C-alpha positions, 0 to 999 in steps of 0.5 A: 500500500502506497503511503499518502505522504512524501518518501524519504531520501532512502526510500526514493533511492531504493525505489530508483535502484529497484527500477534501474535493476529491473530495466537493466535486466529487461534490456540485457538478462546477462546482468541479472545478479551482476549489477555494479551498485557503485556505478548504479548509485553514481548514475542515481546521484547524477540525476539521470532517470532510471531508464536512461541510466539503464540504457547507458549502463548496458551500453557501457557494460556491453563494450567492456565485455566485448 
């Protein structure tokens, strides 16, 4: 049940990271369980949307693995 009052910073961050993780795995299932959370948090603090951050993460990881 969603609360009617504002989220805390920690809740906003956890929600963003969960959505980011889901988006990354949707774009490239090979990343399931292998997300670099330091990079994910950097993208969060950069102010990116979770969808844009996921696309950039997958693009960057794909070039590193190739």
